[in-house]
C-alpha beads as a LAMMPS data file, in Angstrom:
LAMMPS data file: protein, C-alpha beads

120 atoms
119 bonds

1 atom types
1 bond types

-500.0 500.0 xlo xhi
-500.0 500.0 ylo yhi
-500.0 500.0 zlo zhi

Masses

1 110.0

Atoms # bond

1 1 1 0.115 -0.186 0.099
2 1 1 1.284 3.298 -0.924
3 1 1 1.587 6.247 1.597
4 1 1 -1.407 8.768 1.112
5 1 1 0.889 11.491 -0.007
6 1 1 2.147 9.418 -2.939
7 1 1 -1.586 8.484 -3.863
8 1 1 -2.555 12.083 -3.528
9 1 1 0.255 13.311 -5.784
10 1 1 -0.554 10.917 -8.652
11 1 1 -4.323 11.594 -8.236
12 1 1 -3.472 15.395 -8.318
13 1 1 -1.730 14.891 -11.549
14 1 1 -4.801 12.924 -12.901
15 1 1 -6.984 15.742 -12.171
16 1 1 -4.490 18.208 -13.881
17 1 1 -4.466 16.204 -16.958
18 1 1 -8.222 15.606 -17.124
19 1 1 -8.630 19.563 -16.697
20 1 1 -6.247 20.494 -19.609
21 1 1 -5.986 19.768 -23.238
22 1 1 -3.239 17.597 -24.580
23 1 1 -1.221 19.168 -27.234
24 1 1 1.030 17.278 -29.458
25 1 1 3.488 19.689 -31.119
26 1 1 6.154 17.142 -32.043
27 1 1 4.849 13.895 -33.418
28 1 1 6.625 10.698 -33.533
29 1 1 9.313 10.783 -36.070
30 1 1 9.523 14.543 -36.319
31 1 1 12.844 16.645 -35.821
32 1 1 13.476 19.318 -32.964
33 1 1 13.308 22.548 -34.786
34 1 1 16.645 23.727 -33.259
35 1 1 18.733 20.676 -32.256
36 1 1 17.681 18.156 -35.099
37 1 1 17.141 15.092 -32.775
38 1 1 14.102 12.681 -33.991
39 1 1 11.308 11.968 -31.433
40 1 1 10.537 8.353 -30.684
41 1 1 7.011 9.086 -29.457
42 1 1 4.549 11.795 -29.773
43 1 1 5.657 14.756 -27.403
44 1 1 3.722 17.785 -26.324
45 1 1 2.397 19.618 -23.389
46 1 1 -0.678 20.425 -21.200
47 1 1 -2.293 23.586 -22.497
48 1 1 -2.807 26.165 -19.837
49 1 1 0.087 24.867 -17.402
50 1 1 3.358 26.175 -16.902
51 1 1 6.834 24.678 -16.309
52 1 1 10.341 25.663 -15.717
53 1 1 10.971 26.664 -19.374
54 1 1 7.841 28.990 -19.443
55 1 1 6.064 26.638 -21.656
56 1 1 3.255 23.942 -20.539
57 1 1 4.010 20.747 -18.652
58 1 1 5.773 18.419 -21.095
59 1 1 4.437 14.924 -21.885
60 1 1 4.849 11.876 -23.859
61 1 1 1.960 9.711 -25.108
62 1 1 2.183 6.064 -26.110
63 1 1 -0.062 3.373 -27.505
64 1 1 -2.017 2.331 -24.395
65 1 1 -5.778 3.143 -24.775
66 1 1 -7.234 6.142 -22.718
67 1 1 -3.639 7.464 -22.081
68 1 1 -3.357 6.724 -18.390
69 1 1 -0.506 8.325 -16.391
70 1 1 1.967 5.760 -15.971
71 1 1 4.828 7.825 -14.613
72 1 1 7.150 10.621 -15.395
73 1 1 10.630 11.396 -16.202
74 1 1 12.430 14.145 -14.224
75 1 1 15.163 15.702 -16.495
76 1 1 18.083 18.059 -15.864
77 1 1 19.614 19.860 -18.740
78 1 1 23.078 21.281 -18.082
79 1 1 23.092 23.262 -21.297
80 1 1 19.851 25.136 -20.466
81 1 1 20.600 24.859 -16.710
82 1 1 17.083 23.766 -15.797
83 1 1 15.146 20.834 -14.491
84 1 1 11.791 19.676 -15.775
85 1 1 9.208 17.002 -15.406
86 1 1 7.907 14.904 -18.466
87 1 1 4.511 13.173 -17.973
88 1 1 4.248 9.751 -19.388
89 1 1 0.586 9.089 -20.798
90 1 1 -0.163 5.595 -22.159
91 1 1 3.311 4.460 -22.650
92 1 1 4.047 0.618 -22.718
93 1 1 7.103 -0.557 -20.826
94 1 1 9.043 -0.700 -24.245
95 1 1 7.903 2.797 -25.009
96 1 1 9.051 4.037 -21.762
97 1 1 12.506 2.648 -22.176
98 1 1 12.797 4.247 -25.659
99 1 1 11.877 7.629 -24.274
100 1 1 14.273 7.416 -21.204
101 1 1 17.053 6.433 -23.591
102 1 1 16.131 9.515 -25.678
103 1 1 16.505 11.804 -22.515
104 1 1 19.751 10.154 -21.562
105 1 1 21.542 10.089 -25.006
106 1 1 23.198 13.625 -24.574
107 1 1 25.996 14.455 -22.257
108 1 1 23.977 17.629 -21.459
109 1 1 20.648 16.116 -20.622
110 1 1 19.914 13.257 -18.172
111 1 1 16.497 11.753 -17.149
112 1 1 15.292 9.719 -14.124
113 1 1 12.305 7.558 -14.464
114 1 1 9.722 7.706 -11.776
115 1 1 6.902 4.789 -12.291
116 1 1 3.560 5.136 -10.893
117 1 1 3.138 2.441 -8.350
118 1 1 -0.565 2.170 -8.084
119 1 1 -2.959 1.599 -11.047
120 1 1 -4.296 4.930 -12.475

Bonds

1 1 1 2
2 1 2 3
3 1 3 4
4 1 4 5
5 1 5 6
6 1 6 7
7 1 7 8
8 1 8 9
9 1 9 10
10 1 10 11
11 1 11 12
12 1 12 13
13 1 13 14
14 1 14 15
15 1 15 16
16 1 16 17
17 1 17 18
18 1 18 19
19 1 19 20
20 1 20 21
21 1 21 22
22 1 22 23
23 1 23 24
24 1 24 25
25 1 25 26
26 1 26 27
27 1 27 28
28 1 28 29
29 1 29 30
30 1 30 31
31 1 31 32
32 1 32 33
33 1 33 34
34 1 34 35
35 1 35 36
36 1 36 37
37 1 37 38
38 1 38 39
39 1 39 40
40 1 40 41
41 1 41 42
42 1 42 43
43 1 43 44
44 1 44 45
45 1 45 46
46 1 46 47
47 1 47 48
48 1 48 49
49 1 49 50
50 1 50 51
51 1 51 52
52 1 52 53
53 1 53 54
54 1 54 55
55 1 55 56
56 1 56 57
57 1 57 58
58 1 58 59
59 1 59 60
60 1 60 61
61 1 61 62
62 1 62 63
63 1 63 64
64 1 64 65
65 1 65 66
66 1 66 67
67 1 67 68
68 1 68 69
69 1 69 70
70 1 70 71
71 1 71 72
72 1 72 73
73 1 73 74
74 1 74 75
75 1 75 76
76 1 76 77
77 1 77 78
78 1 78 79
79 1 79 80
80 1 80 81
81 1 81 82
82 1 82 83
83 1 83 84
84 1 84 85
85 1 85 86
86 1 86 87
87 1 87 88
88 1 88 89
89 1 89 90
90 1 90 91
91 1 91 92
92 1 92 93
93 1 93 94
94 1 94 95
95 1 95 96
96 1 96 97
97 1 97 98
98 1 98 99
99 1 99 100
100 1 100 101
101 1 101 102
102 1 102 103
103 1 103 104
104 1 104 105
105 1 105 106
106 1 106 107
107 1 107 108
108 1 108 109
109 1 109 110
110 1 110 111
111 1 111 112
112 1 112 113
113 1 113 114
114 1 114 115
115 1 115 116
116 1 116 117
117 1 117 118
118 1 118 119
119 1 119 120
């Protein structure tokens, strides 16, 4: 059984996701406009939210029906000198590993996976 604070955290994120529009501005296979890397899954943000970079809270979407929140990746970017969260919506275990590898392929950015321990 998870501590109440952990359950409350994930449920608060569920509520936020339910209240906001998911915007996919970088579809799977597209290239980053500035750095040229290719996105291994659909990448976007939650409209109406804010994150460290001034944009919306970032997210990845996968192939699971209903796009449940399955975890997040916490990143640190030494080039931009910031840290952010990337929500993982509807990603399978294989898709999660692919996205995590994407965040760890550079010397400047590293990502830490936090899996949701309870069922959404």
